[in-house]
N, C-alpha and C positions, 0 to 999 in steps of 0.2 A: 261950705264945709261944716259938718257937725262939729261943735266945739270939742277940742281935745280928742278928735278921732284919728289923728295921724298915727300911723302904725309905728310901734316901737319894739325894742328887743325883749320886752317882758310879755308880749302877747301870748296868750294861752287859751285853751278851750277848743272849740270846734268851729272852724271856718268852712262852711259847706261850699263845695264846688257846685255852682248852680248850672243846671242845664239851660240851654237857650230854647224857648218854646217856639215852634213853628206851626202855622196852620197847614192843612192838607195840601194847599197849593204851593207851599214853600216860603210864603211870606212870614215875617216875624209876627208872632201872635202877641200883640202888645197887651191885650187883656190878660193873657196868661202870665205875662211878665209880672204884673202886680199880684196875681193869684199865687204864683210860685214864690215870690218874695214873702208874702204873708204866711205861706206854708212853712218856709224855713224858719221864720221868726217864731211861729207857733211851736216849733221843735226846740226852742230855746238855744239856738246857735249863738255863738259869741260874735261871729262875723260871717261875711259872705265873700266868696271869690267867684268872679264872673269872667267870661271870655277866656276860659282855659281850654286845654285840649278837648276835654269832654263837653265843653260849651260850644263846640263846632266853630270856634273863632275864625279859623282860616276861610270859612264859607261866608263870612259876613263882609260887606263892603265897609269902608271907613266910616261913612255916615251912620250906618246901622249900628256899628260897634259903639260909637259915641252915644247914640240915642238910647241904646239898651242900658249902657252904663249909667247915664244920667237918670233914667227912669228908675233903676234899682236903687241908686243912691238917695233919690228923693223919697222913695217909699220906705226904705229901711232905717231903723233907728240903731243900727249896729255898724261897725266899720266895714267898708267894702274895699276889697283888693281887686284890681283889674289886670288881667293878663294883657300885656302890650307887646309880646314877642312878635317880631316881624323880620322879614329877610333883610330889610335895610333900615338904617337909623332914622331917616327922614320920617317914615311912617310911624316908627316907634316913638319918636319925639312928639309928633303931632298928636297921637292918641294919648300918650302919657300926660302931656300938658293939658289936653282937653279934659280928661277924666278928673285930674286933680283940681282943675278950675271948677268942675262940677261937684266937688266934695268927696271924691274918693280918698281912702285912707293911705293908699300906697299902690304900687304896681308890681307885677310879677314878670320876670324875664327868664325865658328858657334859652339855653345856648343853641345856636344853629347846628344842624347835624354834621357839617363839614369840619368842625373843630376836632383835632386829634391830640395835640401835645398840650402839656400843662401850661406852657407859655402862651399858646394860642387862646386857651380858655381864660387865663388871667387877663390877657390883653383885651379880649372881647368885652369882658365886663367893665374894664376901665374905659373902653370906648363908648359902651352903652351909657355909663354914668355921665360921661362928658357930653353925650348927645342929649339926654333927657334933663340933665341938671342935677347938681349935688343936693338940691333941696327936696327931692322926691324920695321918700323911703321905698326901698325895693326888696323883693323876695327873690332869692336864687331858686330856680326850679331844677332839681337834680333828679332826672327821670331817664336813666340810661336805657331802660327797656324800649322806650319809644323814640327817644332823641338820639340814641347811639353815642352820646358823649359821656365819657367816664370821668368823673371828678373825684380825685382822692380826697381824704380828709385834709391833707396838707394844702391842696389847691383851694378848697373851700375856705380854710383858715386864711390863706393869703388874700383871697377876694374880700373877705370880711374885714381884715385888718387894713387893706389898701383903701377901702371905700366905706367911710363912716355912715353913708346913707343905706348900707346893707344892714337890715334889721332882722331878717328871717330867712331860714332855709326851709323850702318845701322838700322834704326828704322822701324820695320814692325810689331809692336804689334797692336792689333785690339780688342777693341777700344784703340787708343793710343794718342789722342790729349792732354789729361790731362798729359800724361807722358812727352811730349815735354815741356809743360808749367812748370811742376815740375822741370825738369832738368835745364831749363833756370832760374828758380827761385833759384836753388842751386848756379848757377853762379853769380847771383846778390848778394846773401848773402855771397859769398866768399868761399863756401864750395866745389865748383867744379871748376877746372881750365878750360880754353877754350877747347871746344870740337866741332868738326864739326858734325852736325846731318843731314844725308841724309835719305830720306824716301823711302819705297818700296811698297809692296802690289799692284804692277801693276799700281801705281799712283792713286789708287781709292779714296784717301783722300787728294791728293796733294793740292787741292784748299784751304783747311783750315789748313793743316799742315804748309804751308808757313806763314800763319797769326799767327800761334802759335810760330813761331821762328825757323822752320827748315831752313837749309842753301840751300836746294835743294832736288833733287831726285836721288836715285840710284835704278833704276828699269828697266824693260825690255819691257814695252809697245811698240808696233810696230810703234808708231809715236813719237820717241824721240825728233823730231823737235817741236812737240806740247809741250812736257814737258819743253823744253828749253824756248819756248815763255811764257808759264805760269809762270815759275820761274822768268823770266826777268820782266814780267808785275808786279808780286808780289813784287819784289825787288824795283821797281819804285813806288810802292803804287797805281798802276792802278788796283784797286780791281775788278771793273766791267769787264774790258777787260780780266783779268785773268779768272774770273768765266765764262764769255760768251764762251771763247774758250774751257775751260775745259768741260763745260756743253754739247757742241756740240759733244765731244768725249765720253761722259760718257756711252752711250749705248754700244759702242764697248768695252770700258774698262770693263764694267760689264760683257759682254759676254766672254771676255778673262779671267775673274776671276773664271770661273767654275772649280771646283776641278776635276782633272783627264784629262781634255782636254785643259786646258789653254795654255800649251806649243804648242799643235797642232794648236790652233787658231793663236797664235803668229807667229809660223813658216810659216803658210799659208799666213798671211798678209805680212810678211817680204819677202817671195818669190814673191808675187804679186808686191811688191814695188821694186823688183830687187836687194834686199840686198843679197839674197842667191839663188843658182841655184835650190835647191830641198828643200821641207819642211820635209824631212825624219827625224824621230827620231831614235836613236839607240834603238834596242829592249832591255828591254821591254818598250813600249810606246804606248800611245793611238793614234788612227787615226780618222780623221773626216769622217762622213758619207756624202753622196751627199747632204742630206737635210741641214746639218750643214754648208757645204761650201756655199750653196745658201743663207742661213741666213746671213753669214758673208758678202757675196757679196752685199746683200741688205743693210746691215748696212753701208758698205763703200759707196754705192751710195747715201744714205741719208746724210752721213757725208760730201760727196763731194759738196753738195749744200752750205755748210758753209765753208768748208776747202778744197780748190782745191787739196791739197796734197793727198787726199783720192781718187782722180779720177784715179784709177789704173785698 
C-alpha cells in the first residue's frame, strides 16, 4: 500500500479509466500495461481506475484481474481504484481483498442489472459491504445507460449514510446535471455527509458537471490530459478556458460515444498516442472499418489545429 493512498471523500481531479491492453492473440499484453500506466501518469492524472466496463473486466479470469491490478499498482505513484463488480459476492470479496492487499486505494461496485426497486438497490450495497468488509473504501457506480439500474439521489444518499466506507460516487446518469445539484443540496442541508463525485460518460458533459459541483472526472476518453486541464480550469473559475478546450475535443468525444464501437475508437486513439501497442479487444468485441479509422484520423487532424496533443 502506498502510504496515505486509501481513497477518501475529498478525492478530486481526474481518475482515468484505463483500458486493458491485449496482444493480437487475445492474451494480456503485460508490456503495454506498464506503458499505458506511464502514459496516464504523463498526462498528470490524479489517480487510475482499472477493470471497469471499458476495461473489459468481464472478459478476464480472476487470476488475470488480480495480476493486472497488482502490476498497475506497483507501477503507479497515484491512487488506483479497482472495479470488483461480480455476479456473486464470493468473487467480489476475493478480488477486493486481493487488490487491497496489493496496495489498491479502493474498489468500485456497480449494481447488477436485475435490481429494480429502491430497497433492492440499498440492500444490495449493504450486502456487498458485508461481503468485502467495512474497511475497504468503495465507489458507487451509477451508470443506468449500461447497467439499467436507476438510482435516485435519495437512494444514493441512503447508501452513503448507511455505509461509512462509501467515499465516492461515479456519476454517469444521463441526463444527470440535476442529480449532482440535488446531492450537493443534501450536503448543504446536512442530510448527506461529504462525498467525492467524479463523472463518467466519456467526459461528454464534463464542462457543466464541474459547474454543478462535481469534483472531477473518472472516465476513459483517450485524451486524459485534456480532462485534467478542463478540471483545473474549472476549479480555478476559468469558465471560458474550460469550455474552449472542451469544445475543441467535443467532436471526438461524441464519436467515441457510439454504442458498440466506443471502446474500439478509444483503443485506436490510445494506440496512435503510443499508450498501448495494439488496439485489440478480447473477443467478443467490435472492430473498426477502414472508413471509421479514416474518420477518426480526420477528427484528430482537425483537433490538432487547436490542441497539438492530437497531432499523432
